[in-house]
C-alpha positions in Angstrom: -136.8 -25.7 -37.7 -134.5 -22.8 -38.6 -131.5 -23.3 -40.9 -128.1 -23.5 -39.2 -125.8 -20.6 -39.9 -122.3 -21.3 -41.1 -119.6 -21.5 -38.4 -117.8 -18.5 -39.8 -120.9 -16.4 -39.5 -121.7 -17.6 -36.0 -118.2 -16.8 -34.7 -118.4 -13.4 -36.4 -121.7 -12.6 -34.6 -120.4 -13.8 -31.3 -117.2 -11.7 -31.7 -119.3 -8.6 -32.6 -121.7 -9.0 -29.6 -118.8 -9.4 -27.2 -116.8 -6.5 -28.8 -119.8 -4.1 -28.6 -120.6 -4.9 -25.0 -116.9 -4.7 -24.0 -116.4 -1.4 -25.8 -119.5 0.0 -24.0 -118.1 -1.2 -20.7 -114.7 0.3 -21.4 -116.2 3.6 -22.5 -118.4 3.8 -19.4 -115.4 2.9 -17.2 -113.2 5.5 -18.9 -115.9 8.1 -18.3 -116.1 7.1 -14.6 -112.4 7.1 -14.0 -111.5 10.1 -16.3 -108.9 8.0 -18.2 -108.2 8.7 -21.8 -108.2 5.8 -24.4 -104.4 5.9 -24.5 -104.1 5.7 -20.8 -106.5 2.8 -20.6 -104.7 0.9 -23.4 -101.4 1.5 -21.6 -102.8 0.1 -18.3 -104.1 -3.0 -20.2 -100.8 -3.6 -21.9 -98.9 -3.3 -18.6 -101.3 -5.7 -17.0 -101.0 -8.3 -19.8 -97.2 -8.0 -20.1 -96.5 -7.5 -16.3 -94.7 -4.2 -17.0 -92.9 -2.8 -20.0 -90.6 -0.1 -21.3 -91.6 3.3 -22.4 -90.3 2.6 -25.9 -92.6 -0.5 -26.0 -95.5 1.7 -24.9 -94.8 4.2 -27.7 -94.7 1.5 -30.3 -97.9 -0.1 -29.0 -99.7 3.3 -29.0 -98.2 4.5 -32.3 -96.7 7.6 -30.7 -93.2 9.0 -30.0 -91.2 8.1 -27.0 -91.7 11.6 -25.7 -95.5 11.4 -26.0 -95.5 8.0 -24.3 -93.3 9.4 -21.6 -95.7 12.2 -20.9 -98.6 9.8 -20.8 -96.7 7.6 -18.3 -96.0 10.7 -16.2 -99.7 11.4 -15.9 -100.3 7.8 -14.9 -97.5 8.0 -12.3 -99.2 11.2 -11.0 -102.5 9.4 -10.7 -100.8 6.6 -8.7 -101.6 4.0 -11.3 -98.0 3.1 -12.4 -94.5 3.3 -11.1 -91.5 4.0 -13.3 -87.9 2.8 -12.7 -84.6 2.9 -14.5 -83.6 -0.3 -16.2 -81.0 -2.2 -14.4 -79.0 -2.7 -17.7 -79.6 0.7 -19.4 -80.1 3.8 -17.3 -81.7 5.6 -20.3 -84.5 2.9 -20.5 -87.5 3.3 -18.2 -89.3 0.3 -16.9 -93.0 0.9 -16.1 -95.2 -1.3 -13.9 -98.7 -1.1 -12.5 -99.2 -0.1 -8.9 -101.8 -1.9 -6.8 -104.3 0.8 -7.6 -103.6 0.5 -11.3 -103.9 -3.3 -11.2 -107.2 -3.0 -9.2 -108.6 -0.8 -11.9 -107.8 -3.2 -14.7 -109.0 -6.2 -12.7 -112.3 -4.4 -12.0 -112.9 -4.1 -15.7 -111.9 -7.7 -16.3 -114.4 -8.7 -13.6 -117.1 -6.9 -15.5 -116.3 -8.9 -18.6 -116.5 -12.1 -16.5 -119.9 -11.1 -15.3 -121.0 -10.6 -18.9 -119.8 -14.1 -19.8 -121.5 -15.6 -16.7 -124.8 -13.9 -17.7 -124.5 -15.2 -21.3 -123.8 -18.8 -20.0 -126.8 -18.6 -17.6 -129.0 -18.2 -20.7 -127.8 -21.5 -22.1 -129.5 -24.8 -21.0 -127.1 -27.1 -19.1 -127.3 -29.9 -21.7 -126.2 -27.5 -24.4 -123.4 -26.0 -22.3 -121.5 -29.3 -22.4 -121.7 -29.3 -26.2 -120.4 -25.8 -26.3 -117.5 -26.7 -23.9 -116.2 -29.3 -26.2 -116.4 -27.1 -29.3 -115.1 -24.0 -27.5 -111.9 -25.8 -26.5 -111.1 -26.4 -30.2 -112.1 -22.8 -31.0 -109.9 -21.3 -28.3 -106.9 -23.4 -29.4 -107.4 -22.1 -33.0 -107.7 -18.5 -31.8 -104.6 -18.8 -29.7 -102.6 -20.2 -32.6 -103.9 -17.3 -34.8 -102.9 -14.8 -32.0 -99.4 -16.2 -31.7 -98.9 -16.1 -35.5 -100.3 -12.6 -35.7 -98.1 -11.3 -32.9 -95.0 -13.0 -34.4 -95.7 -11.7 -37.9 -96.3 -8.2 -36.5 -93.3 -8.1 -34.1 -95.6 -8.0 -31.1 -94.3 -11.1 -29.3 -91.2 -9.5 -27.7 -91.0 -7.2 -24.7 -90.0 -4.2 -26.9 -92.0 -4.1 -30.2 -89.5 -1.5 -31.7 -86.7 -3.9 -31.1 -88.7 -6.8 -32.6 -89.6 -4.7 -35.7 -85.9 -3.6 -36.2 -84.9 -7.3 -36.0 -87.6 -8.2 -38.6 -86.3 -5.5 -41.0 -82.7 -6.8 -40.9 
C-alpha cells in the first residue's frame, strides 16, 4: 500500500492541477475571442461583483484610471460592457456586463464545471461521499482565508482605491 501524502501537499497538488487546466482554458478562450488578459480579467471582475467603477477596475488591474477607461472603451465597442454615469457623482463611471459579456464569462465558467464533472466521474461513488464530507470543511476554511485576505488587502469594498485610502488613515 502506498504511503498517504500530507494534507498540505495534496491540497497543493489539487490546486496546481486545477490552476494549470483553468489557465489553459482561459488562454485558449482568449485566443478564440481575441480578448487581452486585462480585458478578460475586467470581465471576470464585473461578473463577480455585478458591475463596478472604472476607478475600481484600475486598482484591480494595477493601472491608471485613464488606461482602465481606454480598456473599458474597447469592451464597450465590442458590446461586452455598458458604461453609465454614477447617480451620485457624475465624474464616476459605473460599468456593467452586457448580455453578450455575461454569456462569454458564463461559457468559460461552464468549461470549468465540465472539468470538475470529469474529475468527479473518475472517483468511485463510495469515495465521493468521503470527499463531500471533507470538502465542505475545506471550502469553509478557504472562504475564511479569502475573506481575511480580501479584508487585509482592501479588496472587500466596491472601490479598492477607497478601501486602501481608508486603511492608510
